[in-house]
N, C-alpha and C positions, 0 to 999 in steps of 0.2 A: 504493499500499499504506500502511495505517496507519502514523504514527509512534509508536504505542504499543508499547511492549516487550511481546514475548510469546515462547513457546517453541514454534517450528514442529515438529510431529511427525506423521510419516506416519500416516494414519488407520488404525484397527485391521483394516479389511476389505481393504486394499490390500498388495500385495507387489511388490517389484522383481524383475525378470527380464532377463537379458541373453540374449535369443534370438538370432536373426540380427541383430537390432536391439535397443537399449535399449527396455524397456517398463515401465509400471507396471500391474498388473493388479487389477481390482476384483473379489474373489472372489464376493462377494454378489451383485452384479449381471451377472457374466460379461462384463466390458467390458475390452479391452485398449488402453492408451493407448500410441502411440509416443512416444519421447522422443528429444532430442538428447543428446550426451554430457553437455553442461553441466547440463541438467535431471536427467539420472540421477545424477550426482556430487552435486549439490544434495540430491536426496531421500535420498541414503545418508547424509547429515549430519543429516537431520531425524529424530533420535532422541528429541527431547523434552528435552534437556538442555542444548543450546546456544541462547543467547539470539539473537533475530532480528537484533539490532544486530551481533552478532559473525558470524553466518551469512551475512548479505547486507550488508555494511557500505556498499559504494559500487556499488549496482547501476544499470544504465542504464534507459531507458524500457522496452525490449523485456523485460528481466529482470523488472522490476516488473509489468509485464502478465502475464507467464508465471506468477509467484508468485500474482497475484490471481485468475487462472484456476485454479490448482490449489486454492486456498482455496474458490473458488465450486464446483467440481466435488466437494469434499470430500476431494480426495486428500491434502491435509494439513489439519491443524487447528490452531487457536490454544490454546495452554495458557498460563494464568496463571501456573502454578508448574512448575517442572522435574519432569518425570516420564518416567523412561527407558523406551523401547522398543527391543528388539533388533531390528535389521534385517538380513535375510538377502538380500543382493544376489547372487542365485545365477546361474550362467552355465551356459548350455545347450551340448551339441554341436551340430554343424550337419550335417544339418538338425536342427532342435529337436524333441524329443519333448515335445509339449504335452498330449497326451491318451493316458491309459492306460485300457483296458478290462479289468478283472480279472473273469473269470467264476468266481465263487467255489465254485460248485457245479454239477453237471448234474442235480441233483434238481429236478423240477417236479410240481406238481399238476395240471397241464393236459397234454392230447396234442394240441397244435395241428396242424392239417393242412398248415401251410406253414413249421413250424419248421425251419430249416437245420441244427439240431443232431441232429435225429432223435430216437430214443427216449430217455428220460431214464434217469439211473443213480444211483449212489450215491456218486460222487466229490465230495471237498470239498478246498478249499485249506486248508493248515494254517495255524495262526496265525502261526507263525514265517516262513513263505513269505510271507503276506500283508503282515507289517509290513516285511519286506526289501524288498518290491516298492513299498510306499508310500514307505518311507525312501529308496531309490535314486532314485524318481520326483522327489520333491521336490529331492533333491540335484542332479538333472540339469536343473533349471529347469522342472519340469512345472506345468502350470496346472489340469487338471481330470481327476480320477479318477473313473471310472465303474464301479460295482459292479453286476454283472449275474449271470447264471446260464445255464441253468436259471431257477429262480425263487430269488433270493438269500435271501428271508425263511426258506427251508427250511434253510439252513446250521444244522447242529447248535450251531454257536457264534457265531450271527450278532451276539448282543449283545456277545461278547467281541471281534469284529472291529470293531464300532462304537466300542468303547471306545478302540481305537488311534487314531481319527482326529482327535480334538482336539489331538493333539501336532503336527500337520502344517498348513502354510499352503497348503492346496489347495482348489479347489472341489470338494466331495463330491456325487456324483450316484449315486442308487440306480435301476436299471432293473428294473421290476416288472410282472407282469401285473395287480397291483392287487387280486386277489381276496381275499388274506390280510390286507388292511389294514383294521382296525377302529380305532376311537377310540384304544384303548390303543397300538396299534403306531404310529399316526400320532404321538402324543404323544412316544414314545420317538425316532421318526426326527427330530421337530423339534429335538431337542437335539443332533443329530449331522450331519445333512445339510444342503446348501443347495437341494437340489431332488430330486424323485422324477419319473421319467418313466414313465408308465403307457401300456401298449398298448391302444388302442381300433381294432378294425379293422372298424368299421361300426356301425350301430345295430341294425336287425333282423337284419343278416346276421353280426354279430359272433359269435353263438353257433354259427353254422355252422361257423367255423373252429375256436373255442376250446372249444366244449362248453356245453350247455344251463345257463343260470343265470349264465354268466361276465360277460356285459354287466352286469347289475345288480350284482353283486358289485364289478366294476371302477369303476363309477360311484360306488358307496358308498364304495370305497376313496378316490377322488379327493375326495369331499365331507369324508371324515374328515381327509385331509391338509390340504385348504384350511381346514377348520375348526380345525386346529392350527398354521396360519400357515406351512405348508410349500408353498413354490411348486412347482406342478406343470406339466410338460410332457406332450405326447402324442406317441406314434410310431403310425402307421398304415401297414399294408401294403396295397397295392391289390390287389383280387381281382375276379373276375367278379361277385360278388353284393353288393359294396359300391359298384360303380362309379356308381350312381344316388343315392348317399347322401351324396356330399361336400358339397353345399349345406346339407343338414341338420346335418352334422358340423361344419361351419364355424359355423353359427349355435349349436349345443350347446357348443362348446369356447370361443366368444366369451363366452358366459353364465357358463361355468365360470371364466373368467379365466385359461386356461392361459398359461404362459410362452411356449412355443413349440409348433410342430407340424411333425414331420418326416414326410413322406411318401416311400414307397419302393415298389418293386416286388420281390417276392420272385424269387430265383435258383432255379433247378431244382437243389436241394440238399436232403439230409435228407428229411423226410417229404413235401416238395413233389413228390419224384420219383413218389410214388404218388398225388398229388392234383392232377395236371396239368389236369384239367377246372375247376379254380378259377382258372386263371391267364388272364388277358387277353392278346390279341395286344399287342404293343409298340406299334402305332399307336393301339389304344385306350387304352392305360395311361398313355402319355406326357404327354398333356394335364393328367391328374389330379395330376401333380407340381407343378403350379402352385399348389396350394392350400396347400402347406406355408409355413411362416414361422419366423423366429428362427435362432438360431445352431445349428451343427452341429459335428462333430468330423472331418469328412472334407476340410477345407479344406486348400489347399496354397499355398506361397508359392514365389517364384523360378521355375525352369524346371521343377519337378518334377510328376509326375502326381498324380492324386487321393490323398488320404489320406497325405501326406508327413510328417505329424506325429502319426501314431497308430500304436499297436501293441496287441496283445491278449495276455492270459495266461490259459491254460485252467487247470481245476482241479487239474491235476497239476503246474503251474508252468512248462508249456512256453510259450514266447514265439514269437508269430507275427505276421505282418502285420495280420490281422484274423481274426475267428471263421471266416470260409470258408476260410482257409488254415491252420487248426489242425492238419492232417494234413501240413504241411510246416514243422515248428518250426525256428527259427534258433537256439535257445539255451534257457537256463533262468533263471528270474526271479531266482535267486540271484546271477546277474551280469547284471543288466539292461542295463547300459552295453555290455558286449561283444555281447550278443544285438542290441541296437539298432544297433550298428555293422555287424553282419554282414546284418541286415535291410536296412539302408540300401545295402549293396553288392549284395545279391542281389534284392531285392524292391522296389526303388525307382528308377524310370527317368526320365530327362529327356524332356521333350516331343518333342524333335526325334528321339527313337528310335522314337515311335510310327507306325504305318502311316499315321495320319490327321494327321501333323504340319503339313501345309500347310493344314489347315482354318481357315476364318476365326474359328471360335469356339473354337479349341484353348485358348487363354488363360482362357476362361471355364469351360470344362467340364472341362478338365485330363484329357481322354480318357475320363472317367467311371470306372466300377467295373472294376478289373483282372479281378475273378473273373468278372463277367458277360462280359468281353472274352475271357477264356481260354475259356469255355464256347462263345462264339460262333465265333471264328476264331483265337484264339490270344492269348497274353498282351500282345502289342504291337498287337493289333487295336483299332478303337474299340469303345466301349460302344454297341451298338445302340439302346439305350432313350434314350441322351441325343442320339443322332443324330436320332431321331424327335421327340424334345422340343424340339430346336433347329432342326428342319426343314432339317437337312443330311444328305442321303442320299447324297452323291456317293462315300462311302468304304465304303458296306455292299455 
């Protein structure tokens, strides 16, 4: 490390979180760095007002290398003059709530044949409830806030909700069908969010699910977002008519420079109950999961099943495990911590509780989607889609 005096400061896009372990999180790049206790305590002091000579007076070789690594990664920066930055070293409950999905409205401009929410309506989350959710989520050590719907841009006070976001140190992601995003909307979003996820469910086949003209509008939306500097990710649902288009979609998304591509198979819920002819068999659908890439929100740590760090909020403020379980709420977002505690007690399972706990890939697949398992043979059953994806059929 250079002997020149400077004021180490935690970089603006980085925040400290004490989850199951100590971490520093890069909001803009969605990267989580695990720390030891010494590094965590060191970063807590990097508020830009303490000179390097006082902060690290007698460091050993390992400490010097660690500090150089933090400088190289941009976790801390050198300041020639003292300039204070307030650092929130937030502690999380265990299991940690890292991802919060807030469905701010059930209004939608499309009638997608595979929508698990069913028919659109006129419900909206109130501004007070939304801010309460965001505030509590940050206090609980949250990382990523996902704003969805319905179509979130249809919330009557969407701009007012966006105005709340800059006060919080979270990764802000909007999940949209993309059809309402023009240059003006994209420029507005660029001031508030770190990412917009757009649903693309095929190329020629996209309109079969989402309506005539929706594909062209969604691609226009992606172009507007990229033109405004907003990172874009894509979500795709596998169906009978897009199965032959994944190679073309991969080429398309690569050319568009998308951040990540999540691929999933719809469950028989909502509108899909009357559109079963669009569903592929699990054997046919499973190999297509390999096309996805990038970060998701259904990860788990420790010995827990899939999605141990996620919960969802419906437009009326009810908290549930995810959107598929919105008819089984565990509480209200006015007390998110209490709802999360109840959710962990009643809707989070250890791997050794599952029927497939002896499976050789259980640590990787985490049992898969609990809703799909529930539809298959019960809440503790394996997710048959992931059994096919992993080539492990002994528990089906």
